[in-house]
PDB file as gemmi writes it, atoms N, CA and C in Angstrom:
CRYST1    1.000    1.000    1.000  90.00  90.00  90.00 P 1                      
ATOM      1  N   MET A   1       0.874  -1.171  -0.002  1.00  0.00           N  
ATOM      2  CA  MET A   1       0.028  -0.076   0.045  1.00  0.00           C  
ATOM      3  C   MET A   1       1.073   1.210  -0.009  1.00  0.00           C  
ATOM      4  N   LYS A   2       0.604   2.148  -0.895  1.00  0.00           N  
ATOM      5  CA  LYS A   2       1.240   3.377  -1.022  1.00  0.00           C  
ATOM      6  C   LYS A   2       1.270   4.248   0.346  1.00  0.00           C  
ATOM      7  N   TRP A   3       2.067   4.930   0.706  1.00  0.00           N  
ATOM      8  CA  TRP A   3       2.155   5.954   1.713  1.00  0.00           C  
ATOM      9  C   TRP A   3       1.102   6.951   1.837  1.00  0.00           C  
ATOM     10  N   TYR A   4       0.906   7.590   0.716  1.00  0.00           N  
ATOM     11  CA  TYR A   4      -0.126   8.614   0.553  1.00  0.00           C  
ATOM     12  C   TYR A   4      -1.543   8.039   0.858  1.00  0.00           C  
ATOM     13  N   LEU A   5      -1.860   6.842   0.436  1.00  0.00           N  
ATOM     14  CA  LEU A   5      -3.206   5.987   0.852  1.00  0.00           C  
ATOM     15  C   LEU A   5      -3.169   5.901   2.329  1.00  0.00           C  
ATOM     16  N   LYS A   6      -2.061   5.290   3.065  1.00  0.00           N  
ATOM     17  CA  LYS A   6      -2.158   5.334   4.470  1.00  0.00           C  
ATOM     18  C   LYS A   6      -2.409   6.630   5.182  1.00  0.00           C  
ATOM     19  N   VAL A   7      -1.761   7.724   4.671  1.00  0.00           N  
ATOM     20  CA  VAL A   7      -2.151   8.843   5.338  1.00  0.00           C  
ATOM     21  C   VAL A   7      -3.547   9.481   5.074  1.00  0.00           C  
ATOM     22  N   PHE A   8      -3.954   9.173   3.852  1.00  0.00           N  
ATOM     23  CA  PHE A   8      -5.583   9.557   3.507  1.00  0.00           C  
ATOM     24  C   PHE A   8      -6.355   8.692   4.497  1.00  0.00           C  
ATOM     25  N   ILE A   9      -6.134   7.517   4.691  1.00  0.00           N  
ATOM     26  CA  ILE A   9      -6.920   6.541   5.513  1.00  0.00           C  
ATOM     27  C   ILE A   9      -6.833   7.064   6.914  1.00  0.00           C  
ATOM     28  N   GLY A  10      -5.745   7.400   7.353  1.00  0.00           N  
ATOM     29  CA  GLY A  10      -5.402   7.848   8.692  1.00  0.00           C  
ATOM     30  C   GLY A  10      -6.270   9.096   8.920  1.00  0.00           C  
ATOM     31  N   ILE A  11      -6.164  10.228   8.072  1.00  0.00           N  
ATOM     32  CA  ILE A  11      -6.913  11.412   8.219  1.00  0.00           C  
ATOM     33  C   ILE A  11      -8.489  11.235   8.054  1.00  0.00           C  
ATOM     34  N   CYS A  12      -8.782  10.267   7.316  1.00  0.00           N  
ATOM     35  CA  CYS A  12     -10.204  10.051   7.244  1.00  0.00           C  
ATOM     36  C   CYS A  12     -10.837   9.333   8.638  1.00  0.00           C  
ATOM     37  N   THR A  13     -10.056   8.612   9.239  1.00  0.00           N  
ATOM     38  CA  THR A  13     -10.453   7.831  10.459  1.00  0.00           C  
ATOM     39  C   THR A  13     -10.458   8.827  11.575  1.00  0.00           C  
ATOM     40  N   PHE A  14      -9.390   9.742  11.546  1.00  0.00           N  
ATOM     41  CA  PHE A  14      -9.233  10.774  12.651  1.00  0.00           C  
ATOM     42  C   PHE A  14     -10.463  11.745  12.623  1.00  0.00           C  
ATOM     43  N   LEU A  15     -10.863  12.217  11.414  1.00  0.00           N  
ATOM     44  CA  LEU A  15     -11.959  13.137  11.128  1.00  0.00           C  
ATOM     45  C   LEU A  15     -13.193  12.428  11.593  1.00  0.00           C  
ATOM     46  N   LEU A  16     -13.455  11.111  11.182  1.00  0.00           N  
ATOM     47  CA  LEU A  16     -14.607  10.337  11.736  1.00  0.00           C  
ATOM     48  C   LEU A  16     -14.787  10.188  13.217  1.00  0.00           C  
ATOM     49  N   LEU A  17     -13.615   9.968  13.772  1.00  0.00           N  
ATOM     50  CA  LEU A  17     -13.495   9.845  15.237  1.00  0.00           C  
ATOM     51  C   LEU A  17     -13.931  11.179  15.873  1.00  0.00           C  
ATOM     52  N   VAL A  18     -13.406  12.322  15.480  1.00  0.00           N  
ATOM     53  CA  VAL A  18     -13.618  13.788  15.944  1.00  0.00           C  
ATOM     54  C   VAL A  18     -15.264  13.912  15.741  1.00  0.00           C  
ATOM     55  N   ILE A  19     -15.886  13.607  14.664  1.00  0.00           N  
ATOM     56  CA  ILE A  19     -17.302  13.860  14.395  1.00  0.00           C  
ATOM     57  C   ILE A  19     -18.111  13.018  15.419  1.00  0.00           C  
ATOM     58  N   VAL A  20     -17.745  11.825  15.503  1.00  0.00           N  
ATOM     59  CA  VAL A  20     -18.411  10.877  16.618  1.00  0.00           C  
ATOM     60  C   VAL A  20     -18.465  11.400  17.901  1.00  0.00           C  
ATOM     61  N   LEU A  21     -17.028  11.626  18.509  1.00  0.00           N  
ATOM     62  CA  LEU A  21     -17.017  12.334  19.796  1.00  0.00           C  
ATOM     63  C   LEU A  21     -17.743  13.486  19.813  1.00  0.00           C  
ATOM     64  N   ASN A  22     -17.883  14.433  18.809  1.00  0.00           N  
ATOM     65  CA  ASN A  22     -18.577  15.628  18.979  1.00  0.00           C  
ATOM     66  C   ASN A  22     -20.126  15.484  19.174  1.00  0.00           C  
ATOM     67  N   ILE A  23     -20.658  14.550  18.410  1.00  0.00           N  
ATOM     68  CA  ILE A  23     -22.035  14.179  18.475  1.00  0.00           C  
ATOM     69  C   ILE A  23     -22.285  13.530  19.943  1.00  0.00           C  
ATOM     70  N   GLY A  24     -21.401  12.646  20.323  1.00  0.00           N  
ATOM     71  CA  GLY A  24     -21.479  11.952  21.684  1.00  0.00           C  
ATOM     72  C   GLY A  24     -21.488  12.908  22.875  1.00  0.00           C  
ATOM     73  N   ILE A  25     -20.558  13.961  22.869  1.00  0.00           N  
ATOM     74  CA  ILE A  25     -20.416  14.853  23.839  1.00  0.00           C  
ATOM     75  C   ILE A  25     -21.554  15.809  23.889  1.00  0.00           C  
ATOM     76  N   ASN A  26     -21.946  16.206  22.754  1.00  0.00           N  
ATOM     77  CA  ASN A  26     -23.253  17.112  22.549  1.00  0.00           C  
ATOM     78  C   ASN A  26     -24.419  16.445  23.146  1.00  0.00           C  
ATOM     79  N   LEU A  27     -24.582  15.195  22.954  1.00  0.00           N  
ATOM     80  CA  LEU A  27     -25.808  14.536  23.654  1.00  0.00           C  
ATOM     81  C   LEU A  27     -25.660  14.248  25.074  1.00  0.00           C  
ATOM     82  N   TRP A  28     -24.445  13.877  25.602  1.00  0.00           N  
ATOM     83  CA  TRP A  28     -24.174  13.750  26.761  1.00  0.00           C  
ATOM     84  C   TRP A  28     -24.503  15.143  27.525  1.00  0.00           C  
ATOM     85  N   ILE A  29     -24.097  16.201  27.065  1.00  0.00           N  
ATOM     86  CA  ILE A  29     -24.194  17.633  27.688  1.00  0.00           C  
ATOM     87  C   ILE A  29     -25.807  17.926  27.740  1.00  0.00           C  
ATOM     88  N   THR A  30     -26.454  17.577  26.605  1.00  0.00           N  
ATOM     89  CA  THR A  30     -27.803  17.844  26.549  1.00  0.00           C  
ATOM     90  C   THR A  30     -28.593  17.148  27.669  1.00  0.00           C  
ATOM     91  N   PHE A  31     -28.231  16.068  27.843  1.00  0.00           N  
ATOM     92  CA  PHE A  31     -29.060  15.157  28.827  1.00  0.00           C  
ATOM     93  C   PHE A  31     -28.615  15.460  30.295  1.00  0.00           C  
ATOM     94  N   GLN A  32     -27.115  15.759  30.459  1.00  0.00           N  
ATOM     95  CA  GLN A  32     -26.590  15.865  31.781  1.00  0.00           C  
ATOM     96  C   GLN A  32     -26.830  17.346  32.333  1.00  0.00           C  
ATOM     97  N   LEU A  33     -27.029  18.398  31.467  1.00  0.00           N  
ATOM     98  CA  LEU A  33     -27.163  19.753  31.939  1.00  0.00           C  
ATOM     99  C   LEU A  33     -28.296  20.013  32.909  1.00  0.00           C  
ATOM    100  N   PRO A  34     -29.396  19.413  32.554  1.00  0.00           N  
ATOM    101  CA  PRO A  34     -30.609  19.618  33.521  1.00  0.00           C  
ATOM    102  C   PRO A  34     -30.353  19.118  34.856  1.00  0.00           C  
ATOM    103  N   LYS A  35     -29.699  17.881  34.822  1.00  0.00           N  
ATOM    104  CA  LYS A  35     -29.381  17.332  36.110  1.00  0.00           C  
ATOM    105  C   LYS A  35     -28.383  18.047  36.925  1.00  0.00           C  
ATOM    106  N   ILE A  36     -27.309  18.651  36.271  1.00  0.00           N  
ATOM    107  CA  ILE A  36     -26.482  19.449  36.878  1.00  0.00           C  
ATOM    108  C   ILE A  36     -27.081  20.741  37.461  1.00  0.00           C  
ATOM    109  N   ILE A  37     -27.931  21.254  36.787  1.00  0.00           N  
ATOM    110  CA  ILE A  37     -28.582  22.529  37.073  1.00  0.00           C  
ATOM    111  C   ILE A  37     -29.492  22.259  38.268  1.00  0.00           C  
ATOM    112  N   ASN A  38     -30.216  21.108  38.295  1.00  0.00           N  
ATOM    113  CA  ASN A  38     -31.112  21.003  39.414  1.00  0.00           C  
ATOM    114  C   ASN A  38     -30.414  20.248  40.703  1.00  0.00           C  
ATOM    115  N   ARG A  39     -29.324  19.654  40.528  1.00  0.00           N  
ATOM    116  CA  ARG A  39     -28.608  18.892  41.504  1.00  0.00           C  
ATOM    117  C   ARG A  39     -27.611  19.924  42.338  1.00  0.00           C  
ATOM    118  N   GLU A  40     -26.858  20.720  41.415  1.00  0.00           N  
ATOM    119  CA  GLU A  40     -26.130  21.706  42.090  1.00  0.00           C  
ATOM    120  C   GLU A  40     -26.754  22.961  42.546  1.00  0.00           C  
ATOM    121  N   ASN A  41     -28.210  23.064  42.452  1.00  0.00           N  
ATOM    122  CA  ASN A  41     -28.788  24.278  42.728  1.00  0.00           C  
ATOM    123  C   ASN A  41     -29.120  24.187  44.450  1.00  0.00           C  
ATOM    124  N   ASP A  42     -28.218  24.930  44.991  1.00  0.00           N  
ATOM    125  CA  ASP A  42     -28.416  24.971  46.545  1.00  0.00           C  
ATOM    126  C   ASP A  42     -29.108  26.111  46.974  1.00  0.00           C  
ATOM    127  N   SER A  43     -29.675  26.802  46.093  1.00  0.00           N  
ATOM    128  CA  SER A  43     -30.455  28.124  46.277  1.00  0.00           C  
ATOM    129  C   SER A  43     -31.776  27.430  46.651  1.00  0.00           C  
ATOM    130  N   ALA A  44     -32.680  28.524  47.021  1.00  0.00           N  
ATOM    131  CA  ALA A  44     -34.083  28.284  47.423  1.00  0.00           C  
ATOM    132  C   ALA A  44     -34.980  28.373  46.504  1.00  0.00           C  
ATOM    133  N   TYR A  45     -34.331  28.284  45.138  1.00  0.00           N  
ATOM    134  CA  TYR A  45     -35.287  28.312  43.920  1.00  0.00           C  
ATOM    135  C   TYR A  45     -35.290  27.172  43.038  1.00  0.00           C  
ATOM    136  N   PHE A  46     -36.273  26.854  42.379  1.00  0.00           N  
ATOM    137  CA  PHE A  46     -36.356  25.708  41.416  1.00  0.00           C  
ATOM    138  C   PHE A  46     -36.443  26.272  39.943  1.00  0.00           C  
ATOM    139  N   ILE A  47     -35.452  25.728  39.128  1.00  0.00           N  
ATOM    140  CA  ILE A  47     -35.373  26.522  37.664  1.00  0.00           C  
ATOM    141  C   ILE A  47     -35.867  25.315  36.706  1.00  0.00           C  
ATOM    142  N   THR A  48     -36.780  25.926  35.809  1.00  0.00           N  
ATOM    143  CA  THR A  48     -37.049  24.947  34.728  1.00  0.00           C  
ATOM    144  C   THR A  48     -37.150  25.771  33.376  1.00  0.00           C  
ATOM    145  N   TYR A  49     -37.130  24.960  32.279  1.00  0.00           N  
ATOM    146  CA  TYR A  49     -37.004  25.691  31.120  1.00  0.00           C  
ATOM    147  C   TYR A  49     -37.708  24.829  29.985  1.00  0.00           C  
ATOM    148  N   LYS A  50     -38.078  25.435  28.940  1.00  0.00           N  
ATOM    149  CA  LYS A  50     -38.940  24.560  27.750  1.00  0.00           C  
ATOM    150  C   LYS A  50     -38.039  24.060  26.879  1.00  0.00           C  
ATOM    151  N   ASN A  51     -37.070  24.754  26.322  1.00  0.00           N  
ATOM    152  CA  ASN A  51     -36.147  24.266  25.321  1.00  0.00           C  
ATOM    153  C   ASN A  51     -34.626  24.860  25.512  1.00  0.00           C  
ATOM    154  N   ILE A  52     -33.629  23.918  25.175  1.00  0.00           N  
ATOM    155  CA  ILE A  52     -32.306  24.300  25.428  1.00  0.00           C  
ATOM    156  C   ILE A  52     -31.597  23.696  24.091  1.00  0.00           C  
ATOM    157  N   ASP A  53     -30.688  24.763  23.619  1.00  0.00           N  
ATOM    158  CA  ASP A  53     -29.950  24.363  22.529  1.00  0.00           C  
ATOM    159  C   ASP A  53     -28.362  24.573  22.911  1.00  0.00           C  
ATOM    160  N   ILE A  54     -27.554  23.587  22.635  1.00  0.00           N  
ATOM    161  CA  ILE A  54     -26.187  23.554  23.046  1.00  0.00           C  
ATOM    162  C   ILE A  54     -25.332  23.483  21.814  1.00  0.00           C  
ATOM    163  N   SER A  55     -24.560  24.294  21.553  1.00  0.00           N  
ATOM    164  CA  SER A  55     -23.628  24.317  20.464  1.00  0.00           C  
ATOM    165  C   SER A  55     -22.101  24.108  20.794  1.00  0.00           C  
ATOM    166  N   LEU A  56     -21.512  23.035  20.693  1.00  0.00           N  
ATOM    167  CA  LEU A  56     -20.079  22.802  21.218  1.00  0.00           C  
ATOM    168  C   LEU A  56     -19.284  23.585  20.174  1.00  0.00           C  
ATOM    169  N   LEU A  57     -19.645  23.774  18.875  1.00  0.00           N  
ATOM    170  CA  LEU A  57     -18.667  24.261  17.984  1.00  0.00           C  
ATOM    171  C   LEU A  57     -18.625  25.757  18.152  1.00  0.00           C  
ATOM    172  N   HIS A  58     -19.688  26.426  18.693  1.00  0.00           N  
ATOM    173  CA  HIS A  58     -19.812  28.019  18.808  1.00  0.00           C  
ATOM    174  C   HIS A  58     -19.654  28.342  20.458  1.00  0.00           C  
ATOM    175  N   THR A  59     -19.652  27.148  21.202  1.00  0.00           N  
ATOM    176  CA  THR A  59     -19.647  27.112  22.742  1.00  0.00           C  
ATOM    177  C   THR A  59     -20.656  28.080  23.195  1.00  0.00           C  
ATOM    178  N   THR A  60     -21.985  27.855  22.625  1.00  0.00           N  
ATOM    179  CA  THR A  60     -23.100  28.663  23.387  1.00  0.00           C  
ATOM    180  C   THR A  60     -24.066  27.739  23.736  1.00  0.00           C  
ATOM    181  N   ILE A  61     -24.915  28.161  24.895  1.00  0.00           N  
ATOM    182  CA  ILE A  61     -26.022  27.427  25.208  1.00  0.00           C  
ATOM    183  C   ILE A  61     -27.147  28.438  25.296  1.00  0.00           C  
ATOM    184  N   LYS A  62     -28.317  28.116  24.775  1.00  0.00           N  
ATOM    185  CA  LYS A  62     -29.571  29.118  24.779  1.00  0.00           C  
ATOM    186  C   LYS A  62     -30.688  28.248  25.318  1.00  0.00           C  
ATOM    187  N   ALA A  63     -31.372  28.761  26.297  1.00  0.00           N  
ATOM    188  CA  ALA A  63     -32.545  28.300  26.912  1.00  0.00           C  
ATOM    189  C   ALA A  63     -33.761  29.206  26.722  1.00  0.00           C  
ATOM    190  N   ASP A  64     -34.921  28.788  26.398  1.00  0.00           N  
ATOM    191  CA  ASP A  64     -36.059  29.509  26.261  1.00  0.00           C  
ATOM    192  C   ASP A  64     -37.031  29.091  27.269  1.00  0.00           C  
ATOM    193  N   ALA A  65     -37.968  30.010  27.615  1.00  0.00           N  
ATOM    194  CA  ALA A  65     -38.982  30.047  28.544  1.00  0.00           C  
ATOM    195  C   ALA A  65     -38.628  29.554  29.858  1.00  0.00           C  
ATOM    196  N   ILE A  66     -37.785  30.162  30.415  1.00  0.00           N  
ATOM    197  CA  ILE A  66     -37.163  29.844  31.799  1.00  0.00           C  
ATOM    198  C   ILE A  66     -38.202  30.292  32.888  1.00  0.00           C  
ATOM    199  N   VAL A  67     -38.492  29.522  33.891  1.00  0.00           N  
ATOM    200  CA  VAL A  67     -39.418  29.738  35.078  1.00  0.00           C  
ATOM    201  C   VAL A  67     -38.651  29.440  36.431  1.00  0.00           C  
ATOM    202  N   ILE A  68     -38.671  30.506  37.208  1.00  0.00           N  
ATOM    203  CA  ILE A  68     -37.887  30.366  38.386  1.00  0.00           C  
ATOM    204  C   ILE A  68     -38.939  30.489  39.407  1.00  0.00           C  
ATOM    205  N   ILE A  69     -39.181  29.529  40.499  1.00  0.00           N  
ATOM    206  CA  ILE A  69     -40.029  29.545  41.569  1.00  0.00           C  
ATOM    207  C   ILE A  69     -39.442  28.996  42.740  1.00  0.00           C  
ATOM    208  N   PRO A  70     -39.932  29.589  43.881  1.00  0.00           N  
ATOM    209  CA  PRO A  70     -39.264  29.241  45.399  1.00  0.00           C  
ATOM    210  C   PRO A  70     -39.571  27.550  45.310  1.00  0.00           C  
ATOM    211  N   LYS A  71     -38.570  26.976  45.945  1.00  0.00           N  
ATOM    212  CA  LYS A  71     -38.739  25.591  46.372  1.00  0.00           C  
ATOM    213  C   LYS A  71     -39.839  25.311  47.388  1.00  0.00           C  
ATOM    214  N   ALA A  72     -39.867  26.457  48.250  1.00  0.00           N  
ATOM    215  CA  ALA A  72     -40.944  26.244  49.385  1.00  0.00           C  
ATOM    216  C   ALA A  72     -42.397  26.354  48.838  1.00  0.00           C  
ATOM    217  N   ALA A  73     -42.586  26.965  47.652  1.00  0.00           N  
ATOM    218  CA  ALA A  73     -43.867  27.059  47.127  1.00  0.00           C  
ATOM    219  C   ALA A  73     -44.298  25.819  46.408  1.00  0.00           C  
ATOM    220  N   LEU A  74     -43.318  24.923  46.076  1.00  0.00           N  
ATOM    221  CA  LEU A  74     -43.750  23.495  45.644  1.00  0.00           C  
ATOM    222  C   LEU A  74     -44.225  22.592  46.750  1.00  0.00           C  
ATOM    223  N   LYS A  75     -43.798  22.938  47.921  1.00  0.00           N  
ATOM    224  CA  LYS A  75     -44.249  22.083  49.148  1.00  0.00           C  
ATOM    225  C   LYS A  75     -45.572  22.509  49.849  1.00  0.00           C  
ATOM    226  N   ASP A  76     -45.628  23.838  49.733  1.00  0.00           N  
ATOM    227  CA  ASP A  76     -46.650  24.507  50.545  1.00  0.00           C  
ATOM    228  C   ASP A  76     -47.317  25.363  49.506  1.00  0.00           C  
ATOM    229  N   SER A  77     -48.561  25.130  49.138  1.00  0.00           N  
ATOM    230  CA  SER A  77     -49.284  26.035  48.085  1.00  0.00           C  
ATOM    231  C   SER A  77     -49.744  27.347  48.787  1.00  0.00           C  
ATOM    232  N   ARG A  78     -49.886  27.467  50.068  1.00  0.00           N  
ATOM    233  CA  ARG A  78     -50.355  28.658  50.637  1.00  0.00           C  
ATOM    234  C   ARG A  78     -49.257  29.750  50.872  1.00  0.00           C  
ATOM    235  N   ASN A  79     -48.104  29.198  50.902  1.00  0.00           N  
ATOM    236  CA  ASN A  79     -46.815  30.004  51.142  1.00  0.00           C  
ATOM    237  C   ASN A  79     -46.531  30.584  49.658  1.00  0.00           C  
ATOM    238  N   LYS A  80     -46.584  31.924  49.462  1.00  0.00           N  
ATOM    239  CA  LYS A  80     -46.570  32.588  48.193  1.00  0.00           C  
ATOM    240  C   LYS A  80     -45.072  33.426  48.274  1.00  0.00           C  
ATOM    241  N   SER A  81     -44.423  33.446  49.417  1.00  0.00           N  
ATOM    242  CA  SER A  81     -43.318  34.357  49.589  1.00  0.00           C  
ATOM    243  C   SER A  81     -42.221  33.847  48.844  1.00  0.00           C  
ATOM    244  N   GLY A  82     -41.368  34.853  48.275  1.00  0.00           N  
ATOM    245  CA  GLY A  82     -40.301  34.610  47.488  1.00  0.00           C  
ATOM    246  C   GLY A  82     -40.507  35.359  46.133  1.00  0.00           C  
ATOM    247  N   ILE A  83     -39.380  35.045  45.263  1.00  0.00           N  
ATOM    248  CA  ILE A  83     -39.384  35.797  43.975  1.00  0.00           C  
ATOM    249  C   ILE A  83     -39.815  34.748  42.862  1.00  0.00           C  
ATOM    250  N   TYR A  84     -40.671  35.011  42.097  1.00  0.00           N  
ATOM    251  CA  TYR A  84     -41.253  34.193  40.890  1.00  0.00           C  
ATOM    252  C   TYR A  84     -40.751  35.069  39.709  1.00  0.00           C  
ATOM    253  N   ALA A  85     -40.234  34.430  38.757  1.00  0.00           N  
ATOM    254  CA  ALA A  85     -39.686  35.039  37.580  1.00  0.00           C  
ATOM    255  C   ALA A  85     -39.945  34.062  36.331  1.00  0.00           C  
ATOM    256  N   LYS A  86     -40.178  34.799  35.390  1.00  0.00           N  
ATOM    257  CA  LYS A  86     -40.231  34.292  33.988  1.00  0.00           C  
ATOM    258  C   LYS A  86     -39.316  34.941  32.944  1.00  0.00           C  
ATOM    259  N   ILE A  87     -38.430  34.248  32.415  1.00  0.00           N  
ATOM    260  CA  ILE A  87     -37.464  34.858  31.478  1.00  0.00           C  
ATOM    261  C   ILE A  87     -37.737  34.280  30.156  1.00  0.00           C  
ATOM    262  N   GLY A  88     -37.711  35.149  29.192  1.00  0.00           N  
ATOM    263  CA  GLY A  88     -37.930  34.788  27.678  1.00  0.00           C  
ATOM    264  C   GLY A  88     -36.861  33.877  27.247  1.00  0.00           C  
ATOM    265  N   SER A  89     -35.721  34.221  27.346  1.00  0.00           N  
ATOM    266  CA  SER A  89     -34.488  33.377  26.747  1.00  0.00           C  
ATOM    267  C   SER A  89     -33.242  33.873  27.581  1.00  0.00           C  
ATOM    268  N   LEU A  90     -32.228  32.969  27.607  1.00  0.00           N  
ATOM    269  CA  LEU A  90     -30.961  33.037  28.435  1.00  0.00           C  
ATOM    270  C   LEU A  90     -30.046  32.564  27.381  1.00  0.00           C  
ATOM    271  N   GLN A  91     -28.986  33.208  27.049  1.00  0.00           N  
ATOM    272  CA  GLN A  91     -27.850  32.877  26.308  1.00  0.00           C  
ATOM    273  C   GLN A  91     -26.525  32.859  26.930  1.00  0.00           C  
ATOM    274  N   ILE A  92     -25.909  31.853  26.927  1.00  0.00           N  
ATOM    275  CA  ILE A  92     -24.562  31.663  27.674  1.00  0.00           C  
ATOM    276  C   ILE A  92     -23.562  31.514  26.480  1.00  0.00           C  
ATOM    277  N   LYS A  93     -22.570  32.504  26.392  1.00  0.00           N  
ATOM    278  CA  LYS A  93     -21.602  32.490  25.400  1.00  0.00           C  
ATOM    279  C   LYS A  93     -20.145  32.016  25.916  1.00  0.00           C  
ATOM    280  N   ASP A  94     -19.634  31.485  25.066  1.00  0.00           N  
ATOM    281  CA  ASP A  94     -18.075  31.057  25.284  1.00  0.00           C  
ATOM    282  C   ASP A  94     -17.856  30.197  26.501  1.00  0.00           C  
ATOM    283  N   PHE A  95     -18.637  28.979  26.790  1.00  0.00           N  
ATOM    284  CA  PHE A  95     -18.545  28.416  27.959  1.00  0.00           C  
ATOM    285  C   PHE A  95     -17.385  27.461  27.749  1.00  0.00           C  
ATOM    286  N   LYS A  96     -16.725  27.023  28.982  1.00  0.00           N  
ATOM    287  CA  LYS A  96     -15.627  26.112  28.823  1.00  0.00           C  
ATOM    288  C   LYS A  96     -16.274  24.637  28.978  1.00  0.00           C  
ATOM    289  N   VAL A  97     -15.992  23.981  27.757  1.00  0.00           N  
ATOM    290  CA  VAL A  97     -16.419  22.536  27.757  1.00  0.00           C  
ATOM    291  C   VAL A  97     -15.748  21.638  28.719  1.00  0.00           C  
ATOM    292  N   TRP A  98     -14.500  21.876  28.849  1.00  0.00           N  
ATOM    293  CA  TRP A  98     -13.735  21.004  29.594  1.00  0.00           C  
ATOM    294  C   TRP A  98     -14.190  20.912  31.096  1.00  0.00           C  
ATOM    295  N   ASN A  99     -14.553  22.290  31.665  1.00  0.00           N  
ATOM    296  CA  ASN A  99     -15.103  22.468  33.117  1.00  0.00           C  
ATOM    297  C   ASN A  99     -16.409  21.819  33.111  1.00  0.00           C  
ATOM    298  N   LEU A 100     -17.421  21.972  32.043  1.00  0.00           N  
ATOM    299  CA  LEU A 100     -18.696  21.408  32.016  1.00  0.00           C  
ATOM    300  C   LEU A 100     -18.524  19.880  32.062  1.00  0.00           C  
ATOM    301  N   LEU A 101     -17.708  19.096  31.164  1.00  0.00           N  
ATOM    302  CA  LEU A 101     -17.603  17.768  31.265  1.00  0.00           C  
ATOM    303  C   LEU A 101     -16.914  17.147  32.514  1.00  0.00           C  
ATOM    304  N   PHE A 102     -15.914  17.686  33.047  1.00  0.00           N  
ATOM    305  CA  PHE A 102     -15.150  17.021  34.029  1.00  0.00           C  
ATOM    306  C   PHE A 102     -15.465  17.562  35.390  1.00  0.00           C  
ATOM    307  N   ASN A 103     -15.827  18.754  35.599  1.00  0.00           N  
ATOM    308  CA  ASN A 103     -15.990  19.408  36.777  1.00  0.00           C  
ATOM    309  C   ASN A 103     -17.539  19.800  37.243  1.00  0.00           C  
ATOM    310  N   ASP A 104     -18.345  19.566  36.276  1.00  0.00           N  
ATOM    311  CA  ASP A 104     -19.708  19.818  36.526  1.00  0.00           C  
ATOM    312  C   ASP A 104     -20.012  21.170  36.972  1.00  0.00           C  
ATOM    313  N   LYS A 105     -18.980  22.143  36.455  1.00  0.00           N  
ATOM    314  CA  LYS A 105     -19.272  23.560  36.632  1.00  0.00           C  
ATOM    315  C   LYS A 105     -19.340  24.335  35.313  1.00  0.00           C  
ATOM    316  N   LEU A 106     -20.052  25.298  35.219  1.00  0.00           N  
ATOM    317  CA  LEU A 106     -20.379  26.176  33.957  1.00  0.00           C  
ATOM    318  C   LEU A 106     -19.643  27.515  34.262  1.00  0.00           C  
ATOM    319  N   LYS A 107     -18.568  27.748  33.266  1.00  0.00           N  
ATOM    320  CA  LYS A 107     -17.775  28.997  33.400  1.00  0.00           C  
ATOM    321  C   LYS A 107     -18.097  29.668  32.026  1.00  0.00           C  
ATOM    322  N   ALA A 108     -18.368  30.911  31.823  1.00  0.00           N  
ATOM    323  CA  ALA A 108     -18.680  31.566  30.532  1.00  0.00           C  
ATOM    324  C   ALA A 108     -18.084  32.914  30.661  1.00  0.00           C  
ATOM    325  N   LYS A 109     -18.007  33.404  29.447  1.00  0.00           N  
ATOM    326  CA  LYS A 109     -17.547  34.890  29.068  1.00  0.00           C  
ATOM    327  C   LYS A 109     -18.631  35.766  29.112  1.00  0.00           C  
ATOM    328  N   GLY A 110     -19.824  35.415  28.716  1.00  0.00           N  
ATOM    329  CA  GLY A 110     -20.784  36.339  28.687  1.00  0.00           C  
ATOM    330  C   GLY A 110     -22.234  35.648  28.839  1.00  0.00           C  
ATOM    331  N   ILE A 111     -23.289  36.409  29.439  1.00  0.00           N  
ATOM    332  CA  ILE A 111     -24.476  35.849  29.619  1.00  0.00           C  
ATOM    333  C   ILE A 111     -25.376  36.925  29.117  1.00  0.00           C  
ATOM    334  N   ILE A 112     -26.607  36.637  28.293  1.00  0.00           N  
ATOM    335  CA  ILE A 112     -27.509  37.545  27.679  1.00  0.00           C  
ATOM    336  C   ILE A 112     -28.822  37.072  28.124  1.00  0.00           C  
ATOM    337  N   VAL A 113     -29.477  38.044  28.911  1.00  0.00           N  
ATOM    338  CA  VAL A 113     -30.774  37.725  29.331  1.00  0.00           C  
ATOM    339  C   VAL A 113     -31.922  38.493  28.746  1.00  0.00           C  
ATOM    340  N   GLU A 114     -32.929  37.919  28.181  1.00  0.00           N  
ATOM    341  CA  GLU A 114     -33.939  38.532  27.265  1.00  0.00           C  
ATOM    342  C   GLU A 114     -35.234  38.433  27.961  1.00  0.00           C  
TER     343      GLU A 114                                                      
END                                                                             
């Protein structure tokens, strides 16, 4: 087998591996991020959202229709104290993929709230 054919096969294999890893990591983050948000949420508020889009290529996360309610209101329907909020969309720009994957922490350069 010629050397240039071996190099071509090696490059194709590497590209295929990168594509498969990108899809796998993207799926893992999509399913693990809600668990991280609710598990690591030590505040007195419960956070839900309707839709979330994660782009590893552009390192952005966008969540739509976010609702924030006090955890005490979930247990006691008469207790209405606390802050209730509805956010149209939240966009996180330039987040660190490594920290999200291995440390369960979300570090970002910018956050846009609409």
